[in-house]
Residue frames as a rotation matrix with the C-alpha (Angstrom) as fourth column:
MET 1
0.634 0.681 -0.367 13.64
-0.744 0.408 -0.530 17.22
-0.211 0.609 0.765 8.20
ASP 2
-0.420 -0.673 0.609 14.82
-0.382 0.740 0.554 13.70
-0.823 0.000 -0.568 7.45
VAL 3
0.425 0.536 -0.730 14.36
-0.887 0.083 -0.455 12.33
-0.183 0.840 0.511 3.90
LYS 4
-0.349 -0.414 0.840 14.62
-0.137 0.910 0.391 8.74
-0.927 0.022 -0.375 2.73
ARG 5
0.118 0.318 -0.941 14.56
-0.973 -0.151 -0.173 7.91
-0.197 0.936 0.292 -0.97
LEU 6
-0.513 -0.250 0.821 13.72
-0.201 0.965 0.169 4.31
-0.835 -0.079 -0.545 -1.87
PRO 7
-0.191 0.477 -0.858 12.78
-0.972 -0.212 0.098 3.87
-0.135 0.853 0.504 -5.52
PHE 8
-0.605 0.073 0.793 10.92
0.108 0.994 -0.010 0.86
-0.789 0.080 -0.609 -6.73
ASP 9
-0.983 0.179 -0.030 9.17
-0.035 -0.025 0.999 0.01
0.178 0.984 0.031 -9.97
ASP 10
-0.329 0.938 0.112 5.46
-0.746 -0.185 -0.639 0.77
-0.579 -0.294 0.761 -10.19
GLY 11
0.414 0.640 -0.647 3.44
-0.896 0.413 -0.164 -2.16
0.162 0.648 0.745 -11.31
LEU 12
-0.019 -0.494 -0.869 5.81
-0.107 0.866 -0.489 -4.76
0.994 0.084 -0.069 -9.85
PRO 13
0.783 0.237 -0.575 5.89
0.503 0.301 0.810 -6.31
0.365 -0.924 0.117 -6.39
ILE 14
0.629 -0.593 0.503 7.99
-0.677 -0.735 -0.020 -4.22
0.382 -0.329 -0.864 -4.00
PRO 15
0.015 -0.666 -0.746 11.19
0.037 0.746 -0.665 -6.11
0.999 -0.017 0.036 -3.16
ILE 16
0.688 0.256 -0.679 11.36
0.596 0.336 0.730 -7.36
0.415 -0.907 0.079 0.47
ASP 17
-0.276 -0.834 -0.478 14.61
0.961 -0.255 -0.111 -5.48
-0.029 -0.490 0.871 1.19
THR 18
-0.719 0.111 0.686 13.05
0.122 -0.952 0.281 -2.24
0.684 0.286 0.671 0.01
LEU 19
0.384 0.923 0.006 9.97
0.034 -0.021 0.999 -2.91
0.923 -0.384 -0.039 2.18
ASP 20
0.428 -0.299 -0.853 12.16
0.883 0.342 0.323 -3.74
0.195 -0.891 0.410 5.19
GLU 21
-0.649 -0.760 0.026 14.27
0.747 -0.644 -0.165 -0.58
0.142 -0.088 0.986 4.75
ALA 22
-0.505 0.515 0.693 11.23
-0.051 -0.819 0.571 1.62
0.862 0.253 0.440 4.27
GLN 23
0.538 0.823 -0.185 9.23
0.109 0.149 0.983 0.25
0.836 -0.549 -0.010 7.13
ASN 24
0.163 -0.554 -0.816 12.14
0.983 0.163 0.086 0.33
0.086 -0.816 0.571 9.56
TRP 25
-0.840 -0.463 0.284 12.81
0.457 -0.885 -0.090 3.94
0.293 0.054 0.955 8.67
LEU 26
-0.198 0.865 0.461 9.09
-0.205 -0.496 0.844 4.89
0.959 0.073 0.275 8.83
SER 27
0.521 0.429 -0.738 8.69
0.510 0.537 0.672 2.92
0.684 -0.727 0.061 12.10
SER 28
-0.357 -0.729 -0.584 11.56
0.928 -0.205 -0.310 4.79
0.106 -0.653 0.750 13.80
HIS 29
-0.882 0.131 0.452 9.88
-0.068 -0.986 0.155 8.07
0.466 0.106 0.879 12.97
TRP 30
0.129 0.980 -0.151 6.52
-0.058 0.159 0.986 6.73
0.990 -0.119 0.077 14.14
ASN 31
0.284 -0.083 -0.955 8.02
0.819 0.539 0.197 5.64
0.498 -0.838 0.221 17.43
ARG 32
-0.697 -0.603 -0.388 9.38
0.714 -0.636 -0.292 9.09
-0.071 -0.481 0.874 18.01
SER 33
0.191 0.932 -0.308 5.94
0.743 -0.343 -0.574 10.65
-0.641 -0.119 -0.758 17.20
ASN 34
-0.752 -0.481 -0.451 7.45
0.045 -0.719 0.694 12.50
-0.658 0.501 0.562 14.26
LYS 35
0.434 0.802 -0.411 5.20
-0.436 -0.212 -0.875 13.79
-0.788 0.559 0.257 11.50
ILE 36
-0.457 -0.548 0.701 5.62
0.250 0.677 0.692 11.62
-0.854 0.492 -0.172 8.47
LEU 37
0.374 0.523 -0.766 5.08
-0.719 -0.358 -0.595 12.43
-0.586 0.774 0.242 4.76
ILE 38
-0.279 -0.347 0.895 5.14
0.324 0.844 0.428 9.54
-0.904 0.409 -0.122 2.35
SER 39
0.414 0.462 -0.784 5.20
-0.560 -0.550 -0.620 10.53
-0.718 0.696 0.031 -1.33
CYS 40
-0.214 -0.447 0.868 5.72
0.559 0.673 0.485 9.07
-0.801 0.589 0.106 -4.77
ALA 41
-0.957 -0.256 0.138 5.62
0.257 -0.525 0.812 10.33
-0.135 0.812 0.568 -8.34
ALA 42
-0.604 0.760 0.242 1.88
0.086 -0.239 0.967 10.16
0.792 0.605 0.079 -8.76
GLY 43
-0.812 0.219 0.541 0.59
-0.584 -0.283 -0.761 9.72
-0.013 -0.934 0.357 -5.21
GLU 44
0.192 0.976 -0.102 -1.77
-0.972 0.203 0.117 7.04
0.135 0.077 0.988 -6.10
SER 45
0.665 0.042 -0.746 0.11
-0.214 0.967 -0.136 3.71
0.716 0.250 0.652 -5.73
GLY 46
-0.104 -0.850 -0.516 3.44
0.429 0.430 -0.794 3.39
0.897 -0.304 0.320 -3.96
SER 47
-0.785 -0.269 0.559 2.95
-0.288 -0.640 -0.712 6.05
0.549 -0.720 0.425 -1.27
VAL 48
0.095 0.909 0.405 -0.59
-0.931 -0.063 0.361 5.06
0.354 -0.411 0.840 -0.30
THR 49
0.676 0.138 -0.724 0.39
-0.045 0.988 0.146 1.39
0.736 -0.066 0.674 -0.09
MET 50
-0.415 -0.885 -0.210 3.43
0.336 0.065 -0.940 2.21
0.846 -0.460 0.270 2.03
ALA 51
-0.600 0.284 0.748 1.20
-0.691 -0.655 -0.305 4.23
0.404 -0.700 0.589 4.34
ALA 52
0.532 0.839 -0.111 -1.23
-0.710 0.514 0.481 1.35
0.461 -0.177 0.870 4.62
CYS 53
0.269 -0.580 -0.769 1.67
0.331 0.806 -0.492 -0.97
0.905 -0.122 0.408 5.45
LEU 54
-0.749 -0.594 0.294 2.85
-0.039 -0.403 -0.914 1.31
0.662 -0.696 0.279 8.19
LEU 55
-0.171 0.796 0.580 -0.65
-0.939 -0.311 0.150 1.57
0.300 -0.519 0.800 9.68
THR 56
0.666 0.401 -0.629 -1.02
-0.289 0.916 0.277 -2.25
0.687 -0.003 0.726 9.57
LEU 57
-0.003 -0.772 -0.635 2.30
0.493 0.551 -0.673 -2.85
0.870 -0.316 0.379 11.33
LYS 58
-0.845 -0.472 0.252 1.97
0.070 -0.563 -0.823 -0.03
0.530 -0.678 0.509 13.95
THR 59
-0.479 0.761 0.437 -1.72
-0.878 -0.427 -0.217 -0.26
0.022 -0.488 0.873 14.87
ASP 60
-0.547 0.354 0.759 -4.41
-0.120 0.864 -0.490 -2.83
-0.828 -0.359 -0.430 15.52
ALA 61
0.383 0.669 -0.637 -5.96
-0.750 -0.177 -0.637 -2.20
-0.539 0.721 0.434 12.07
GLY 62
0.242 -0.211 0.947 -5.84
0.451 0.889 0.083 -5.13
-0.859 0.407 0.310 9.72
TYR 63
-0.756 -0.645 0.113 -4.44
0.376 -0.287 0.881 -4.60
-0.536 0.708 0.459 6.28
CYS 64
-0.334 0.694 0.638 -7.84
0.844 -0.081 0.530 -4.21
0.419 0.716 -0.558 4.52
LEU 65
0.661 0.578 -0.479 -8.96
0.738 -0.616 0.275 -1.61
-0.136 -0.535 -0.834 7.17
ALA 66
-0.065 -0.765 -0.640 -5.63
0.369 -0.615 0.697 0.22
-0.927 -0.191 0.322 6.86
CYS 67
-0.794 -0.185 0.579 -6.07
0.601 -0.094 0.794 0.38
-0.092 0.978 0.185 3.08
LYS 68
0.139 0.945 0.298 -9.58
0.895 -0.248 0.370 1.72
0.423 0.215 -0.880 3.41
GLU 69
0.571 0.037 -0.820 -8.42
0.624 -0.668 0.405 4.33
-0.533 -0.743 -0.404 5.91
VAL 70
-0.406 -0.814 -0.415 -5.59
0.263 -0.539 0.800 5.61
-0.875 0.216 0.434 3.75
PHE 71
-0.744 0.109 0.659 -7.44
0.667 0.062 0.742 5.38
0.040 0.992 -0.119 0.41
THR 72
0.397 0.914 0.082 -10.40
0.900 -0.405 0.161 7.45
0.180 0.010 -0.984 1.70
LYS 73
0.584 -0.163 -0.795 -8.04
0.336 -0.843 0.420 10.24
-0.739 -0.512 -0.437 2.79
VAL 74
-0.512 -0.799 -0.316 -5.95
-0.054 -0.337 0.940 10.39
-0.857 0.498 0.130 -0.40
PRO 75
0.588 0.742 -0.323 -7.91
-0.341 -0.134 -0.930 11.47
-0.733 0.657 0.175 -3.48
GLY 76
0.495 -0.355 -0.793 -6.80
-0.838 0.043 -0.543 9.52
0.227 0.934 -0.276 -6.53
ALA 77
-0.405 -0.641 0.652 -5.45
-0.762 0.631 0.147 6.63
-0.505 -0.437 -0.744 -4.57
TYR 78
0.827 0.550 -0.112 -5.67
-0.527 0.692 -0.493 3.53
-0.194 0.467 0.863 -6.79
PRO 79
-0.053 -0.974 0.220 -2.55
-0.767 0.180 0.616 1.36
-0.640 -0.136 -0.756 -6.29
HIS 80
-0.100 -0.087 -0.991 -1.40
-0.828 0.559 0.035 -1.28
0.551 0.825 -0.128 -8.74
PRO 81
0.831 0.555 -0.014 -2.54
-0.465 0.709 0.530 -4.77
0.304 -0.434 0.848 -7.58
ASN 82
0.425 -0.737 -0.525 1.02
0.438 0.676 -0.593 -6.17
0.792 0.022 0.610 -7.63
ILE 83
-0.559 -0.605 0.567 2.16
-0.154 -0.596 -0.788 -3.46
0.815 -0.528 0.240 -5.22
LEU 84
0.108 0.703 0.703 -0.94
-0.924 -0.190 0.332 -3.85
0.367 -0.685 0.629 -3.00
VAL 85
0.907 0.267 -0.327 -0.55
-0.167 0.938 0.302 -7.65
0.388 -0.219 0.895 -2.78
SER 86
0.068 -0.950 -0.305 3.19
0.359 0.308 -0.881 -7.59
0.931 -0.049 0.362 -2.22
VAL 87
-0.597 -0.239 0.766 2.68
-0.513 -0.621 -0.593 -5.27
0.617 -0.746 0.248 0.80
ALA 88
0.539 0.804 0.251 -0.24
-0.778 0.362 0.513 -7.43
0.321 -0.472 0.821 2.04
ASN 89
0.712 -0.323 -0.624 2.09
0.254 0.946 -0.200 -10.43
0.655 -0.016 0.756 1.98
TYR 90
-0.402 -0.882 0.245 4.82
0.099 -0.308 -0.946 -8.44
0.910 -0.356 0.211 3.76
CYS 91
-0.400 0.356 0.845 2.25
-0.861 -0.462 -0.213 -7.64
0.314 -0.812 0.491 6.53
ASN 92
-0.999 0.036 0.023 1.29
0.028 0.960 -0.279 -11.34
-0.032 -0.278 -0.960 6.74
ALA 93
-0.176 0.976 -0.127 -2.19
-0.389 -0.188 -0.902 -10.39
-0.904 -0.109 0.413 5.54
HIS 94
-0.962 -0.215 0.170 -2.51
0.047 0.482 0.875 -12.89
-0.270 0.849 -0.454 2.74
ILE 95
-0.284 0.896 -0.341 -5.61
-0.565 -0.444 -0.695 -11.61
-0.774 -0.005 0.633 0.99
ASP 96
-0.417 0.277 0.866 -7.88
0.628 0.777 0.054 -13.53
-0.657 0.566 -0.498 -1.36
PHE 97
-0.756 0.148 0.637 -9.60
0.549 -0.386 0.741 -12.35
0.356 0.910 0.211 -4.54
ASN 98
0.271 0.962 0.037 -12.77
0.775 -0.241 0.584 -11.29
0.571 -0.130 -0.811 -2.72
GLN 99
0.424 -0.236 -0.874 -10.81
0.704 -0.521 0.482 -9.25
-0.569 -0.820 -0.055 -0.19
LEU 100
-0.709 -0.705 0.002 -8.79
0.507 -0.508 0.696 -7.61
-0.490 0.494 0.718 -3.03
LYS 101
-0.439 0.632 0.639 -11.99
0.645 -0.273 0.714 -6.77
0.626 0.725 -0.288 -4.90
GLU 102
0.567 0.674 -0.473 -13.44
0.811 -0.357 0.464 -5.25
0.144 -0.647 -0.749 -1.73
ILE 103
-0.134 -0.710 -0.692 -10.39
0.670 -0.579 0.464 -3.09
-0.730 -0.401 0.553 -1.21
TYR 104
-0.924 -0.255 0.286 -10.79
0.379 -0.497 0.781 -1.67
-0.057 0.829 0.556 -4.74
SER 105
-0.149 0.939 0.311 -14.60
0.701 -0.122 0.703 -1.35
0.697 0.323 -0.640 -4.53
ASN 106
0.413 0.274 -0.868 -14.22
0.875 -0.383 0.296 0.73
-0.252 -0.882 -0.398 -1.33
ILE 107
-0.722 -0.681 -0.126 -12.16
0.592 -0.701 0.397 3.36
-0.359 0.212 0.909 -3.21
GLN 108
0.038 0.874 -0.485 -14.53
0.356 -0.465 -0.811 6.28
-0.934 -0.142 -0.328 -3.49
VAL 109
0.428 0.095 -0.899 -13.25
-0.691 -0.606 -0.393 7.77
-0.582 0.790 -0.194 -6.78
GLN 110
0.356 -0.186 0.916 -13.03
0.361 0.931 0.048 4.99
-0.862 0.314 0.399 -9.27
PRO 111
-0.591 -0.575 -0.566 -10.86
-0.342 -0.457 0.821 5.52
-0.730 0.679 0.073 -12.39
PRO 112
0.160 0.691 -0.705 -12.50
-0.938 -0.115 -0.326 5.23
-0.306 0.713 0.630 -15.81
PHE 113
0.364 -0.117 -0.924 -10.67
-0.492 0.818 -0.297 1.93
0.791 0.563 0.241 -16.39
PRO 114
0.490 -0.166 0.856 -10.49
-0.841 0.168 0.514 -0.04
-0.229 -0.972 -0.057 -13.15
TRP 115
-0.643 -0.764 0.059 -8.19
-0.730 0.634 0.253 -3.08
-0.231 0.119 -0.966 -12.79
PRO 116
0.199 0.737 -0.646 -9.84
-0.798 0.504 0.330 -5.99
0.569 0.450 0.689 -14.56
ASP 117
0.810 0.220 0.544 -10.38
-0.542 0.637 0.549 -9.29
-0.225 -0.739 0.635 -12.63
ASP 118
0.843 -0.519 -0.141 -7.64
0.392 0.772 -0.501 -11.11
0.369 0.367 0.854 -14.58
VAL 119
0.006 -0.865 0.502 -5.04
-0.145 -0.497 -0.856 -8.53
0.989 -0.068 -0.128 -13.43
LEU 120
0.271 0.143 0.952 -6.29
-0.943 -0.159 0.292 -8.85
0.193 -0.977 0.092 -9.82
MET 121
0.978 0.139 0.159 -6.04
-0.168 0.968 0.188 -12.70
-0.128 -0.210 0.969 -10.08
GLU 122
0.557 -0.831 -0.011 -2.56
0.370 0.260 -0.892 -12.55
0.744 0.493 0.452 -11.57
SER 123
0.020 -0.553 0.833 -1.38
-0.601 -0.672 -0.432 -10.30
0.799 -0.492 -0.345 -8.69
LEU 124
0.573 0.304 0.761 -2.46
-0.815 0.302 0.494 -12.89
-0.079 -0.904 0.421 -6.15
LYS 125
0.938 -0.247 -0.245 -0.05
0.147 0.920 -0.363 -15.44
0.315 0.305 0.899 -7.65
GLN 126
0.265 -0.889 0.373 3.00
-0.631 -0.452 -0.630 -13.77
0.729 -0.069 -0.681 -6.03
């Protein structure tokens, strides 16, 4: 077993150097066909977004499709918009407000207090 710990703050954009280090490490395991487990404290924001990033970079899936794929398989997935948008930008998938709204509307189990539009709009200013 190989473990990599890369902490970053929930609710803030993920720093580029952290994304680079994480995706390089994950990519090396992907390339060797290793099984990969990505986890975070709650399992609803950082880990699912990192998984969507990996799928975007390693497959033909676009970022929105990768998010949909991951979020449908992880109950409780509901990443913070700042994290989601920072990873989209990292993947060169610069999403607009409608795409961001669609990503969140495709999440099957909606929280009782979904992200309001002003928080989504603010995250797009990164």
